[in-house]
C-alpha beads as a LAMMPS data file, in Angstrom:
LAMMPS data file: protein, C-alpha beads

157 atoms
156 bonds

1 atom types
1 bond types

-500.0 500.0 xlo xhi
-500.0 500.0 ylo yhi
-500.0 500.0 zlo zhi

Masses

1 110.0

Atoms # bond

1 1 1 9.092 -40.182 -61.084
2 1 1 7.095 -38.949 -58.697
3 1 1 7.142 -35.394 -56.974
4 1 1 7.027 -35.459 -53.355
5 1 1 5.143 -32.441 -51.472
6 1 1 7.305 -30.529 -49.626
7 1 1 7.622 -30.802 -45.979
8 1 1 7.058 -28.002 -43.837
9 1 1 5.278 -24.811 -43.851
10 1 1 4.755 -22.413 -46.981
11 1 1 5.547 -18.718 -46.283
12 1 1 1.861 -17.654 -46.770
13 1 1 1.054 -20.281 -44.015
14 1 1 3.793 -18.763 -41.383
15 1 1 2.608 -15.139 -42.247
16 1 1 -1.072 -16.205 -41.493
17 1 1 -0.154 -17.786 -37.756
18 1 1 2.130 -14.689 -37.228
19 1 1 -0.649 -12.412 -37.699
20 1 1 -2.991 -14.424 -35.598
21 1 1 -0.528 -14.505 -32.774
22 1 1 0.136 -10.730 -32.906
23 1 1 -3.684 -10.038 -32.797
24 1 1 -3.961 -12.496 -29.873
25 1 1 -1.254 -10.693 -28.170
26 1 1 -2.517 -7.329 -28.700
27 1 1 -5.815 -8.319 -27.350
28 1 1 -4.072 -9.381 -24.317
29 1 1 -1.717 -6.809 -23.438
30 1 1 -4.677 -4.607 -22.031
31 1 1 -5.986 -7.242 -19.713
32 1 1 -2.635 -7.819 -18.557
33 1 1 -2.057 -4.072 -17.864
34 1 1 -5.130 -3.713 -15.637
35 1 1 -4.629 -7.187 -13.835
36 1 1 -1.378 -5.540 -12.586
37 1 1 -2.804 -2.457 -11.551
38 1 1 -5.690 -4.186 -9.692
39 1 1 -2.907 -6.279 -8.047
40 1 1 -1.364 -2.800 -6.891
41 1 1 -4.591 -1.594 -5.780
42 1 1 -5.206 -4.541 -3.727
43 1 1 -1.779 -4.254 -2.265
44 1 1 -2.480 -0.639 -1.417
45 1 1 -5.632 -1.356 0.346
46 1 1 -3.968 -4.117 2.323
47 1 1 -1.061 -1.641 3.364
48 1 1 -3.418 0.951 4.555
49 1 1 -5.590 -1.180 6.411
50 1 1 -2.627 -2.962 8.079
51 1 1 -1.394 0.680 9.184
52 1 1 -4.493 1.974 10.065
53 1 1 -5.175 -1.011 12.152
54 1 1 -1.887 -0.729 14.215
55 1 1 -2.638 3.024 14.807
56 1 1 -6.105 1.947 16.282
57 1 1 -4.427 -0.712 18.671
58 1 1 -1.947 1.936 19.495
59 1 1 -4.897 4.431 20.516
60 1 1 -6.446 1.676 22.269
61 1 1 -3.589 0.611 24.302
62 1 1 -2.917 4.316 25.154
63 1 1 -6.640 4.571 26.064
64 1 1 -6.590 1.594 28.345
65 1 1 -3.249 2.681 30.110
66 1 1 -0.761 0.133 28.706
67 1 1 1.120 3.090 27.111
68 1 1 2.297 5.829 29.560
69 1 1 1.154 9.097 28.048
70 1 1 3.971 10.642 29.533
71 1 1 6.129 9.170 26.632
72 1 1 3.949 10.693 24.127
73 1 1 3.779 14.506 23.212
74 1 1 1.219 16.620 24.933
75 1 1 -0.834 16.948 22.084
76 1 1 -0.925 13.069 20.829
77 1 1 -4.274 12.478 22.170
78 1 1 -3.115 8.622 22.439
79 1 1 -2.170 8.480 18.789
80 1 1 1.407 7.268 17.875
81 1 1 3.877 10.426 17.344
82 1 1 4.808 8.705 13.688
83 1 1 4.712 5.388 11.813
84 1 1 8.433 4.520 13.159
85 1 1 6.782 4.303 16.631
86 1 1 4.588 1.426 15.429
87 1 1 7.468 -0.569 14.432
88 1 1 10.340 0.618 16.961
89 1 1 7.361 -0.104 19.684
90 1 1 6.852 1.895 22.815
91 1 1 7.548 0.826 26.481
92 1 1 4.578 -1.046 28.237
93 1 1 3.343 0.650 31.179
94 1 1 3.803 -1.177 34.930
95 1 1 6.137 -3.870 33.049
96 1 1 9.272 -4.296 34.906
97 1 1 10.736 -6.591 32.085
98 1 1 10.919 -3.311 29.959
99 1 1 8.844 -5.008 27.426
100 1 1 8.068 -2.931 24.299
101 1 1 4.712 -3.173 22.280
102 1 1 5.502 -3.464 18.647
103 1 1 2.460 -3.096 16.213
104 1 1 3.984 -3.208 12.739
105 1 1 6.966 -5.168 11.550
106 1 1 8.064 -2.565 9.009
107 1 1 6.591 0.500 7.520
108 1 1 4.701 -1.272 4.128
109 1 1 5.677 0.313 1.042
110 1 1 3.404 2.008 -1.013
111 1 1 2.849 -0.024 -4.402
112 1 1 1.819 3.084 -6.481
113 1 1 5.024 5.124 -5.498
114 1 1 7.246 2.002 -4.587
115 1 1 8.264 4.105 -1.709
116 1 1 7.933 3.677 2.287
117 1 1 6.442 7.265 2.413
118 1 1 3.118 8.024 3.051
119 1 1 0.934 11.032 3.442
120 1 1 -0.043 11.178 7.327
121 1 1 -2.593 13.222 9.110
122 1 1 -2.727 14.169 12.742
123 1 1 -5.834 14.365 14.895
124 1 1 -5.555 18.259 15.226
125 1 1 -5.543 18.649 11.179
126 1 1 -8.679 19.680 9.316
127 1 1 -10.056 17.134 7.667
128 1 1 -9.168 18.612 4.014
129 1 1 -5.685 19.202 5.081
130 1 1 -2.970 18.446 2.404
131 1 1 -0.159 18.373 4.701
132 1 1 0.743 16.846 8.268
133 1 1 0.562 19.002 11.370
134 1 1 2.986 17.033 12.938
135 1 1 1.364 16.249 16.333
136 1 1 0.574 12.648 15.797
137 1 1 -0.466 9.907 13.195
138 1 1 -4.325 9.779 13.298
139 1 1 -4.579 8.371 9.655
140 1 1 -2.569 7.590 6.622
141 1 1 -2.694 7.778 2.979
142 1 1 -0.980 7.307 -0.512
143 1 1 1.045 10.096 -1.721
144 1 1 0.384 8.845 -5.564
145 1 1 -1.521 11.329 -7.782
146 1 1 -2.841 8.297 -9.913
147 1 1 -6.133 7.393 -10.400
148 1 1 -7.899 3.887 -9.462
149 1 1 -9.595 1.685 -11.747
150 1 1 -12.927 2.838 -10.088
151 1 1 -12.208 6.468 -11.012
152 1 1 -11.003 7.478 -7.469
153 1 1 -7.858 9.297 -6.463
154 1 1 -5.261 7.157 -4.492
155 1 1 -4.590 9.450 -2.057
156 1 1 -8.141 9.889 -1.086
157 1 1 -8.389 6.028 0.000

Bonds

1 1 1 2
2 1 2 3
3 1 3 4
4 1 4 5
5 1 5 6
6 1 6 7
7 1 7 8
8 1 8 9
9 1 9 10
10 1 10 11
11 1 11 12
12 1 12 13
13 1 13 14
14 1 14 15
15 1 15 16
16 1 16 17
17 1 17 18
18 1 18 19
19 1 19 20
20 1 20 21
21 1 21 22
22 1 22 23
23 1 23 24
24 1 24 25
25 1 25 26
26 1 26 27
27 1 27 28
28 1 28 29
29 1 29 30
30 1 30 31
31 1 31 32
32 1 32 33
33 1 33 34
34 1 34 35
35 1 35 36
36 1 36 37
37 1 37 38
38 1 38 39
39 1 39 40
40 1 40 41
41 1 41 42
42 1 42 43
43 1 43 44
44 1 44 45
45 1 45 46
46 1 46 47
47 1 47 48
48 1 48 49
49 1 49 50
50 1 50 51
51 1 51 52
52 1 52 53
53 1 53 54
54 1 54 55
55 1 55 56
56 1 56 57
57 1 57 58
58 1 58 59
59 1 59 60
60 1 60 61
61 1 61 62
62 1 62 63
63 1 63 64
64 1 64 65
65 1 65 66
66 1 66 67
67 1 67 68
68 1 68 69
69 1 69 70
70 1 70 71
71 1 71 72
72 1 72 73
73 1 73 74
74 1 74 75
75 1 75 76
76 1 76 77
77 1 77 78
78 1 78 79
79 1 79 80
80 1 80 81
81 1 81 82
82 1 82 83
83 1 83 84
84 1 84 85
85 1 85 86
86 1 86 87
87 1 87 88
88 1 88 89
89 1 89 90
90 1 90 91
91 1 91 92
92 1 92 93
93 1 93 94
94 1 94 95
95 1 95 96
96 1 96 97
97 1 97 98
98 1 98 99
99 1 99 100
100 1 100 101
101 1 101 102
102 1 102 103
103 1 103 104
104 1 104 105
105 1 105 106
106 1 106 107
107 1 107 108
108 1 108 109
109 1 109 110
110 1 110 111
111 1 111 112
112 1 112 113
113 1 113 114
114 1 114 115
115 1 115 116
116 1 116 117
117 1 117 118
118 1 118 119
119 1 119 120
120 1 120 121
121 1 121 122
122 1 122 123
123 1 123 124
124 1 124 125
125 1 125 126
126 1 126 127
127 1 127 128
128 1 128 129
129 1 129 130
130 1 130 131
131 1 131 132
132 1 132 133
133 1 133 134
134 1 134 135
135 1 135 136
136 1 136 137
137 1 137 138
138 1 138 139
139 1 139 140
140 1 140 141
141 1 141 142
142 1 142 143
143 1 143 144
144 1 144 145
145 1 145 146
146 1 146 147
147 1 147 148
148 1 148 149
149 1 149 150
150 1 150 151
151 1 151 152
152 1 152 153
153 1 153 154
154 1 154 155
155 1 155 156
156 1 156 157
């Protein structure tokens, strides 16, 4: 009678394969973390660019007289009073149809904090000010205290 070789894997073979899989998984994990952080940074840059572009278009429209300065606060310098004004829109001057100029569909969510709250800076604020003066919105920044992959702080972008 012949002995057949058992079919399947031995315990040692399974142990070796499991060890190799664990080593590969532990090598991939940091790469996945960095990739996720890099994606969030790309989203943050896009959101900041989108809002800054909307603020600039608002300012350009105010400078061209499309937005009545009487609707804005006296110290606005032609900038929007808040981010919601970019979403809700403002009435266009000399337009009988009461059309509104809307520059954002919604206020983007900060991917670093997960909230739609942003640090604001008005035209009258000092460049190094850490709080918003409330007169208008000249610039936006993230409220995240984290550090980017390049070593810079998100709130400085």
